[in-house]
C-alpha positions in Angstrom: -82.7 53.0 -82.4 -82.4 55.4 -79.4 -80.0 58.3 -79.1 -78.0 56.4 -76.5 -77.5 53.4 -78.6 -76.7 55.4 -81.7 -73.8 56.9 -79.8 -72.2 53.6 -79.1 -69.0 53.1 -81.1 -67.1 49.9 -81.8 -64.7 48.8 -79.1 -61.0 48.1 -79.7 -59.7 46.7 -76.5 -56.7 44.4 -76.0 -58.0 41.1 -74.9 -55.8 41.1 -71.7 -57.2 44.4 -70.6 -60.8 44.3 -71.7 -62.3 42.5 -68.8 -63.1 45.1 -66.1 -64.0 48.3 -67.7 -65.2 47.2 -71.0 -68.3 48.9 -69.8 -66.4 52.1 -69.7 -64.8 51.3 -73.0 -68.4 51.1 -74.2 -69.6 54.2 -72.5 -66.6 56.4 -72.8 -67.5 56.7 -76.4 -70.6 58.2 -75.3 -71.5 61.3 -73.6 -74.7 59.7 -72.4 -75.6 63.1 -70.8 -74.1 65.5 -73.3 -76.2 68.1 -74.9 -78.0 67.2 -78.1 -77.3 70.5 -79.6 -74.8 73.3 -79.1 -75.7 75.6 -76.2 -78.0 73.1 -74.5 -78.0 73.2 -70.7 -80.2 70.2 -70.0 -80.7 66.9 -71.9 -83.5 64.5 -72.5 -81.7 62.1 -70.2 -82.1 64.7 -67.3 -85.9 64.7 -67.9 -86.0 60.9 -68.1 -84.0 60.7 -64.8 -86.4 63.1 -63.0 -89.3 61.0 -64.3 -87.7 57.8 -62.9 -86.9 59.5 -59.6 -90.5 60.6 -59.2 -91.6 57.0 -59.9 -89.3 55.8 -57.2 -90.4 58.5 -54.8 -94.0 57.4 -55.1 -93.1 53.7 -54.6 -91.0 54.5 -51.6 -93.8 56.6 -50.1 -96.2 53.7 -50.6 -93.8 51.2 -49.0 -93.4 53.6 -46.0 -96.9 52.9 -44.9 -95.8 49.5 -43.5 -92.5 50.5 -41.8 -92.2 51.3 -38.1 -89.0 53.3 -37.9 -89.6 57.1 -37.7 -89.2 58.8 -41.0 -91.3 62.0 -40.8 -88.4 64.4 -41.1 -86.5 66.0 -43.9 -83.1 67.0 -45.0 -82.7 70.3 -46.9 -79.6 71.3 -48.8 -78.2 74.4 -46.9 -75.3 75.0 -49.2 -76.4 78.4 -50.4 -77.1 79.6 -46.8 -73.9 78.0 -45.4 -71.5 80.4 -47.1 -69.4 77.5 -48.3 -68.1 78.3 -51.8 -65.8 75.3 -52.2 -66.0 73.4 -55.4 -64.4 70.1 -56.2 -62.4 70.0 -59.5 -61.3 66.9 -61.3 -58.2 65.9 -63.3 -58.9 65.9 -67.0 -58.6 62.2 -67.1 -62.0 62.1 -65.3 -63.5 64.7 -67.6 -62.5 66.0 -71.0 -60.0 63.1 -71.6 -62.0 60.6 -69.7 -60.3 57.2 -68.9 -61.4 54.3 -66.9 -59.0 55.1 -64.1 -59.0 55.7 -60.4 -59.3 59.5 -60.6 -63.0 58.9 -60.8 -62.9 57.7 -57.2 -63.0 61.3 -56.0 -62.0 62.8 -52.7 -62.8 62.7 -49.0 -63.6 65.4 -46.3 -62.4 65.7 -42.8 -64.1 67.4 -39.8 -62.6 68.6 -36.5 -62.7 71.5 -34.1 -59.5 73.0 -35.3 -59.5 76.2 -33.2 -61.1 74.8 -30.0 -64.3 76.9 -30.1 -66.6 73.9 -29.8 -67.8 73.8 -33.3 -66.8 71.3 -36.0 -64.9 72.8 -39.0 -64.7 71.1 -42.4 -61.7 70.5 -44.6 -62.6 69.7 -48.3 -60.1 68.1 -50.6 -59.9 68.3 -54.4 -57.8 66.9 -57.2 -57.2 70.2 -59.0 -57.7 73.7 -57.5 -57.2 74.3 -53.8 -58.2 72.3 -50.7 -60.3 74.5 -48.4 -60.8 74.7 -44.6 -64.1 76.2 -43.6 -64.6 77.4 -40.0 -68.0 76.7 -38.4 -69.2 80.1 -37.1 -71.8 78.4 -34.9 -74.9 79.4 -36.7 -74.8 76.9 -39.5 -72.7 79.3 -41.6 -69.0 79.0 -42.4 -66.0 81.2 -43.2 -63.0 80.2 -45.4 -59.8 80.2 -43.2 -57.7 78.2 -45.7 -55.1 80.9 -46.1 -54.8 81.5 -42.4 -54.5 77.8 -41.7 -52.0 77.3 -44.6 -53.7 74.1 -45.8 -54.5 75.0 -49.5 -52.1 72.6 -51.3 -53.0 74.0 -54.8 -53.2 71.3 -57.6 -51.7 68.6 -55.4 -54.1 66.0 -56.7 -55.3 65.2 -53.2 -57.3 62.2 -52.3 -58.2 62.2 -48.6 -57.5 63.8 -45.2 -57.5 62.7 -41.6 -57.6 64.7 -38.4 -56.2 63.3 -35.1 -54.3 64.6 -32.1 -51.0 63.0 -33.0 -49.0 64.7 -30.3 -51.6 64.5 -27.5 -51.6 68.3 -27.0 -55.3 68.8 -27.2 -55.8 70.0 -30.8 -56.3 68.0 -34.0 -53.4 67.6 -36.5 -53.9 66.8 -40.1 -52.6 64.2 -42.6 -53.3 64.5 -46.3 -52.8 61.9 -49.1 -52.1 62.7 -52.8 -51.4 60.9 -56.1 -47.7 61.1 -56.7 -47.3 64.6 -55.3 -46.2 63.5 -51.8 -48.3 63.0 -48.7 -48.3 65.8 -46.2 -48.5 66.1 -42.4 -49.5 69.3 -40.6 -49.1 70.1 -36.9 -51.9 72.2 -35.4 -50.4 75.1 -33.5 -53.4 75.4 -31.2 -55.2 78.3 -32.9 -56.3 76.8 -36.1 -52.9 77.5 -37.8 -50.9 74.6 -39.1 -47.2 74.1 -39.9 -45.9 71.5 -42.4 -44.0 68.9 -40.5 -43.9 66.3 -43.3 -40.2 65.9 -43.7 -39.5 65.8 -40.0 -42.3 63.3 -39.5 -41.1 60.9 -42.2 -44.5 60.9 -43.9 -43.6 62.2 -47.4 -44.3 58.9 -49.3 -45.1 59.7 -52.9 -47.2 57.2 -54.7 -50.9 56.3 -55.4 -52.1 56.9 -51.9 -55.8 56.8 -50.9 -57.3 56.5 -47.4 -55.6 56.9 -44.1 -56.5 55.9 -40.5 -55.0 56.7 -37.1 -54.8 53.9 -34.5 -52.6 53.0 -31.5 -51.6 49.5 -32.7 -49.1 49.0 -29.8 -51.1 50.7 -27.1 -48.3 53.0 -26.1 -50.6 56.0 -25.9 -49.4 57.5 -29.1 -51.5 57.4 -32.3 -49.8 55.5 -35.2 -50.9 55.9 -38.8 -52.0 53.3 -41.4 -51.6 54.6 -45.0 -53.6 52.9 -47.7 -52.0 52.7 -51.2 -53.8 51.6 -54.3 -51.3 50.6 -56.9 -49.6 52.2 -59.9 -52.3 53.5 -62.2 -50.5 56.5 -63.8 -47.4 57.1 -66.0 -44.9 60.0 -65.7 -46.6 62.2 -68.2 -48.3 65.4 -66.8 -51.6 66.9 -67.6 -53.2 70.3 -66.9 -52.6 71.3 -63.3 -49.8 68.8 -62.9 -51.7 65.6 -62.5 -50.0 62.4 -63.8 -51.9 60.9 -66.7 -53.7 57.6 -66.1 -52.6 54.4 -67.8 -55.0 53.2 -70.5 -55.3 49.8 -68.8 -55.4 51.2 -65.2 -58.2 48.8 -64.1 -56.2 45.8 -65.1 -53.3 47.0 -62.9 -53.9 44.2 -60.4 -52.7 41.7 -63.1 -49.3 43.3 -63.2 -47.2 42.5 -60.0 -44.7 45.3 -60.9 -47.5 47.8 -60.3 -48.1 46.8 -56.7 -47.8 49.5 -54.0 -47.8 48.2 -50.5 -49.8 50.0 -47.8 -47.7 51.3 -44.9 -48.0 51.2 -41.1 -46.2 54.1 -39.5 -45.3 53.8 -35.8 -45.5 57.1 -33.8 -42.1 57.6 -32.2 -43.1 60.8 -30.4 -42.1 64.3 -31.2 -44.1 64.2 -34.5 -41.8 61.5 -35.9 -42.9 58.3 -37.5 -41.2 55.1 -38.7 -42.4 52.6 -41.3 -42.8 49.3 -39.3 -44.8 47.4 -41.9 -42.2 44.6 -42.4 -41.4 44.5 -38.7 -45.0 43.6 -37.8 -45.6 41.4 -40.9 -48.2 43.7 -42.4 -47.3 43.5 -46.1 -50.5 44.1 -48.0 -50.4 44.9 -51.8 -54.1 44.9 -52.4 -55.5 47.5 -54.8 -57.1 49.1 -51.7 -58.8 52.5 -51.3 -59.6 52.5 -47.6 -59.6 50.5 -44.4 -61.5 50.0 -41.1 -60.2 49.7 -37.6 -61.9 47.3 -35.2 -61.3 45.2 -32.1 -64.1 42.6 -32.2 -62.0 40.0 -30.4 -61.9 42.3 -27.4 -58.2 42.1 -26.6 -57.7 45.8 -26.7 -55.3 45.8 -29.7 -56.8 47.3 -32.8 -57.2 45.1 -35.9 -57.4 46.1 -39.6 -59.8 45.3 -42.4 -58.6 46.4 -45.8 -61.0 46.6 -48.7 -59.7 45.6 -52.1 -61.3 47.3 -55.1 -60.0 44.6 -57.5 -59.9 41.3 -55.6 -60.2 39.8 -52.1 -60.5 41.9 -49.0 -58.0 41.1 -46.1 -58.5 41.1 -42.4 -55.4 41.3 -40.2 -55.6 40.5 -36.5 -53.2 42.4 -34.2 -51.2 40.0 -32.0 -50.4 42.0 -28.9 -49.0 45.0 -30.8 -46.1 42.8 -32.0 -47.3 41.5 -35.4 -50.4 41.3 -37.6 -51.6 37.9 -38.8 -54.1 37.5 -41.7 -57.2 35.7 -40.6 -59.6 36.7 -43.4 -60.8 33.1 -44.1 -61.4 32.4 -40.4 -64.1 35.1 -40.2 -65.0 36.2 -43.8 -64.7 33.2 -46.2 -66.3 35.3 -48.9 -65.6 39.0 -49.4 -66.8 41.5 -52.0 -64.7 41.6 -55.2 -64.8 45.3 -55.8 -65.0 46.8 -52.3 -64.9 50.5 -51.7 -66.4 51.6 -48.3 -66.1 49.7 -45.0 -67.0 50.1 -41.3 -67.7 48.1 -38.2 -70.7 49.1 -36.1 -73.4 47.5 -34.0 -76.5 47.7 -36.0 -78.7 45.4 -33.9 -77.6 46.6 -30.4 -76.5 43.2 -29.3 -73.1 44.5 -28.1 -71.1 42.9 -31.0 -69.7 44.9 -33.9 -71.1 44.0 -37.3 -69.4 44.8 -40.6 -70.7 46.6 -43.7 -68.8 46.7 -47.0 -69.9 48.5 -50.2 -68.9 47.1 -53.5 -68.7 49.6 -56.4 -66.8 47.7 -59.1 -69.1 44.6 -59.3 -71.7 47.0 -60.6 -69.7 48.0 -63.6 -70.2 45.2 -66.2 -71.1 46.2 -69.7 -74.6 44.6 -69.5 -75.4 46.3 -66.2 -74.2 49.7 -67.4 -76.5 49.5 -70.4 -79.4 48.2 -68.3 -78.8 51.0 -65.8 -80.0 53.5 -68.5 -83.6 52.3 -67.7 -83.3 52.9 -64.0 -84.4 49.3 -63.2 -84.6 49.2 -59.5 -85.0 45.5 -59.4 -81.6 45.1 -60.9 -80.0 47.7 -58.7 -81.1 46.0 -55.5 -79.7 42.6 -56.5 -76.2 41.0 -56.6 -74.2 41.1 -59.7 -72.7 37.6 -59.8 -74.5 36.6 -63.0 -73.2 39.6 -64.9 -69.7 39.3 -63.6 -69.3 35.6 -64.3 -70.4 36.2 -67.9 -68.1 39.2 -68.6 -65.0 38.6 -66.6 -62.6 35.7 -66.8 -61.2 33.8 -63.8 -57.8 35.2 -64.8 -59.2 38.7 -64.3 -61.0 37.9 -61.1 -58.1 35.9 -59.9 -60.5 33.2 -58.5 -64.0 34.2 -57.7 -65.3 31.3 -55.6 -64.6 33.2 -52.4 -66.2 36.5 -53.6 -69.5 38.3 -53.1 -70.4 40.4 -56.1 -72.2 43.3 -54.4 -72.4 44.9 -51.0 -71.8 42.6 -48.0 -73.3 42.9 -44.5 -71.7 40.6 -42.0 -73.8 40.1 -38.9 -71.6 39.3 -35.9 -73.1 36.1 -34.4 -71.3 36.7 -31.1 -69.4 33.4 -31.1 -66.4 34.5 -33.2 -68.3 34.0 -36.5 -70.0 36.3 -39.0 -73.0 35.6 -41.3 -73.4 37.5 -44.6 -77.0 38.9 -44.6 -76.9 41.9 -46.9 -79.9 40.8 -48.9 -82.1 39.9 -46.0 -81.3 43.2 -44.2 -81.7 45.2 -47.4 -78.2 46.9 -47.7 -77.7 46.3 -51.5 -77.3 49.6 -53.3 -76.1 50.6 -56.8 -72.8 52.3 -57.7 -71.9 52.8 -54.1 -68.6 54.5 -53.1 -68.7 54.5 -49.4 -71.0 55.3 -46.5 -71.3 57.1 -43.2 -73.0 55.7 -40.1 -75.2 57.7 -37.7 -78.5 57.6 -35.9 -80.4 60.0 -38.3 -83.8 59.7 -36.5 -82.3 59.4 -33.0 -84.2 56.2 -32.2 -81.1 54.4 -30.8 -80.3 52.4 -34.0 -77.6 53.6 -36.3 -78.6 54.4 -39.9 -76.6 54.6 -43.2 -76.0 57.2 -45.8 -74.4 55.6 -48.9 -72.8 57.9 -51.4 -73.4 56.8 -54.9 -73.4 57.6 -58.6 -70.7 57.7 -61.3 -70.9 61.1 -63.1 -69.7 61.6 -66.7 -70.3 59.7 -68.9 -72.9 57.7 -67.1 -76.5 58.3 -66.2 -77.5 59.7 -62.8 -77.2 57.5 -59.8 -78.8 58.2 -56.4 -77.4 58.6 -52.9 -79.1 56.1 -50.5 -80.5 56.6 -47.0 -81.0 53.3 -45.2 -82.9 53.7 -42.0 -82.4 51.0 -39.4 -85.7 49.5 -38.5 -85.1 48.4 -34.9 -82.1 46.3 -35.8 -84.2 44.0 -38.0 -83.5 45.4 -41.5 -82.7 48.7 -43.2 -85.4 50.6 -45.0 -84.9 52.6 -48.3 -85.7 56.2 -47.3 -83.7 58.7 -49.4 -86.9 59.9 -51.1 -88.8 59.9 -47.8 -86.4 62.2 -46.0 -85.6 64.5 -48.9 -82.1 63.4 -49.9 -83.4 62.5 -53.3 -84.2 64.1 -55.6 -81.6 66.8 -54.9 -83.0 70.0 -53.5 -82.0 72.1 -56.5 -83.6 69.6 -58.9 -80.4 69.0 -60.8 -79.1 65.7 -62.1 -76.4 67.1 -64.4 -74.3 70.1 -65.2 -71.8 71.2 -67.8 -68.8 68.9 -67.3 -66.6 70.7 -69.9 -66.8 72.8 -73.0 -65.2 71.8 -76.3 -63.9 73.9 -79.1 -64.9 71.7 -82.0 -63.3 74.1 -84.6 -60.0 74.2 -82.7 -58.1 72.2 -80.1 -60.8 69.6 -79.6 -61.8 68.9 -83.2 -60.7 65.2 -82.9 -62.7 64.7 -79.7 -65.4 62.0 -80.0 -68.0 64.5 -78.8 -67.2 66.8 -81.8 -68.1 64.4 -84.5 -70.4 66.3 -86.9 -70.3 69.4 -84.6 -68.8 72.9 -85.1 -68.1 75.7 -82.8 -68.3 75.5 -79.0 -70.0 72.5 -77.4 -70.9 72.2 -73.7 -70.8 68.5 -72.6 -73.0 67.5 -69.7 -72.2 65.1 -67.0 -74.3 63.8 -64.2 -73.9 64.7 -60.5 -72.6 62.2 -58.1 -71.3 62.0 -54.5 -68.0 60.4 -53.4 -67.8 60.9 -49.6 -69.8 62.1 -46.6 -69.7 62.8 -42.9 -72.6 62.6 -40.5 -72.4 65.3 -37.8 -74.5 67.7 -35.8 -73.4 70.9 -37.6 -75.6 73.4 -35.7 -75.8 71.7 -32.3 -79.6 71.3 -32.4 -79.5 67.7 -31.4 -80.1 66.0 -34.7 -77.5 64.7 -37.2 -76.8 66.5 -40.5 -74.9 65.3 -43.6 -72.0 67.0 -45.4 -70.9 65.6 -48.7 -67.9 66.0 -51.0 -69.3 65.9 -54.6 -67.5 64.9 -57.7 -66.7 68.0 -59.8 -69.3 70.0 -58.1 -70.1 72.0 -54.9 -70.8 70.1 -51.7 -74.2 69.3 -50.2 -74.9 70.5 -46.7 -77.9 68.5 -45.8 -79.5 69.9 -42.6 -82.0 67.8 -40.7 -85.3 69.2 -39.3 -85.8 66.2 -37.0 -85.6 68.3 -33.8 -88.4 70.4 -35.2 -90.6 67.4 -36.0 -90.3 65.5 -32.7 -88.7 65.6 -29.3 -85.2 64.4 -29.7 -83.3 62.7 -26.8 -79.6 62.1 -27.3 -76.2 62.4 -25.8 -72.8 63.2 -27.3 -69.7 61.7 -25.8 -66.2 63.0 -26.1 -63.3 61.1 -24.7 -60.1 62.4 -23.2 -57.4 59.8 -22.8 -54.5 60.0 -20.3 -52.6 56.8 -20.5 -54.4 56.2 -23.8 -54.2 58.6 -26.8 -56.0 61.8 -26.0 -58.7 61.2 -28.7 -59.6 57.8 -27.2 -59.3 56.2 -30.7 -59.6 52.5 -30.1 -61.9 52.8 -27.2 -65.2 50.8 -26.9 -68.1 52.8 -25.5 -71.4 51.2 -24.3 -74.4 53.3 -23.2 -77.3 51.7 -21.3 -80.7 53.4 -21.2 -84.3 52.2 -21.1 -83.3 48.6 -20.7 -81.2 48.6 -23.9 -77.5 49.0 -24.6 -75.8 50.7 -27.6 -72.2 50.1 -28.4 -69.8 52.2 -30.5 -66.1 51.7 -31.3 -64.1 54.9 -31.6 -62.3 54.6 -34.9 -62.3 58.3 -35.9 -63.8 57.4 -39.3 -66.7 59.4 -40.7 -67.0 57.8 -44.1 -65.2 56.7 -47.2 -61.8 58.6 -47.5 -62.9 60.7 -44.6 -62.0 61.0 -40.9 -63.0 63.1 -38.0 -62.5 63.6 -34.3 -66.1 64.4 -33.8 -67.8 63.3 -30.5 -69.9 60.1 -30.5 -73.6 60.6 -30.9 -76.1 58.3 -29.2 -79.8 58.6 -30.0 -81.9 57.6 -27.0 -85.3 57.1 -28.6 -88.0 57.4 -25.9 -85.5 56.9 -23.0 -85.7 59.7 -20.4 -82.6 58.6 -18.4 -79.1 57.3 -19.1 -78.4 54.4 -16.7 -74.7 54.1 -17.3 -71.8 54.7 -19.8 -68.9 52.3 -19.9 -65.6 53.0 -21.6 -63.0 50.4 -22.3 -59.9 52.5 -23.0 -57.1 51.5 -25.4 -54.9 51.3 -22.3 -57.0 48.4 -21.1 -58.6 50.4 -18.3 -62.4 50.6 -17.9 -64.4 53.6 -16.8 -68.0 53.1 -15.6 -70.0 56.2 -15.1 -73.5 56.1 -13.6 -74.0 59.6 -12.4 -73.8 63.1 -13.9 -75.2 61.9 -17.2 -77.5 64.6 -18.5 -79.5 64.2 -21.7 -79.1 66.4 -24.7 -75.6 67.5 -23.8 -72.0 66.7 -24.6 -70.4 64.6 -21.9 -66.6 64.5 -21.6 -65.3 61.3 -20.1 -61.8 61.4 -18.8 -59.5 58.4 -18.4 -58.1 58.4 -14.9 -55.2 56.6 -13.4 
């Protein structure tokens, strides 16, 4: 019997609550990645993981011989050279007192040019410890300006952050969500310094908040705010650092109506004041949701909402002229993922219609899958989980599963008001995915995907995925080809916590038969990401927020490997909101058109006011750029369109 299976203890789970995370009930008894002896710093599981990663790398390199999309470039982790010293810290319920609860969903990052110097700065959020704002110095290095900016929020159990120019004064303001510590809103004073305007703004909601998105739902030129709330998964008892302890049956919370927390739509009244208008517009969504996507695929100029549900059906709400929202999920998406986490609309095949990608984490968490995952079986990771889910989980727990997809979903927009789910045929199934970021990583004109993945303690290592878009036909697995996996420092695990088995932790399951100090290892994993051009060299880089670890700053060498043609587009609204959020931008070059919707989102739990990036492939000339503004006005620009520069397009009267 293997070490891993010897560590499995009998389960004692109430029948009503066993359904979802019996896998975690099974594996929380384990430290699959803990040291085999006191003082160990690596484990046999680490060596096995590296072996399996090498096997996958060779297979991916072999498969690459038959793909057309350009992949002869590399990402290198620049964290040591960047100067960034931020480290994400977890609540104890995701570590030493591990529970199957939503603390393991991690945190987002937000990027914006906070001081107006033309370089994108990065705000990292954390559960415990201090959020940090790192100023981009312009040479791929950063300096910590958290104290100056007054954005630290120590031990606030933060989840996500979103930058946007709320007051239309030309600089990005900041909204931050927390778990029961009160959400916060900060006004940018124009020099990278922020003042807390939460109470005045009316944005101090305290609950189990998660993602947030800015949108101008009523097209009055002011950005409104949609706040995504999960549901009650904690009690009132406090742990170290002030976090609220998770309920033991947190992942059965959707079965208890009294634990529902409704997401909130705030209308911007001007003067940095907001009003909850959720009931007024009929937007009463109590899903266990972590994030949302903004879109306007019906083209009426009013932004619509797609809310993912991590424990049930997703919901799509169509905006009816800024007056009310009407649910139309079944009209467009008769089947949605059951355990959805990340979501975004984008035009993957350049046909002018926005497609939809949704990643599904929780369908990959059955007991059988989790045990099989120890063998790194790629064939299982790239397939749907329906068979596993139907065996383990009851219809009561799933609350009706006939309208669900158990795995990632990719909805191709057919252009006639209908969508077709094609995730398997376009190869967008991944394993243990949190969310993803979209960007043209090889600058060929087709947008690619970076999917953050992995679980951390007490599970085995899970990879981050890079899916290169092969000319709008399908996506190609490329994380090993472009150097995202294995990680640049060769790590798959680190010490998660250290136990005193002769003292305070003697009853801990990891201390059975052990004396003295015991370091317990956990695997590395990524929770959120943003794709941006950090150093202005014309190719896109990737910044991540890791779980209980330092970030990755993945710098691309694409511009050194081939001639890169691109353009960045920044919008400046006048009648519309200044950021142009809600605009549709179409660029024509070389006989092809690329379309992007300005939603401000840069990935799961993350938001940014970064300029749009269009890779141009082999095109040597931009024919036109068309902007349909949130106000309804259209701007068509055919001249003054240089390559390899940032173009600012102004909305005129």
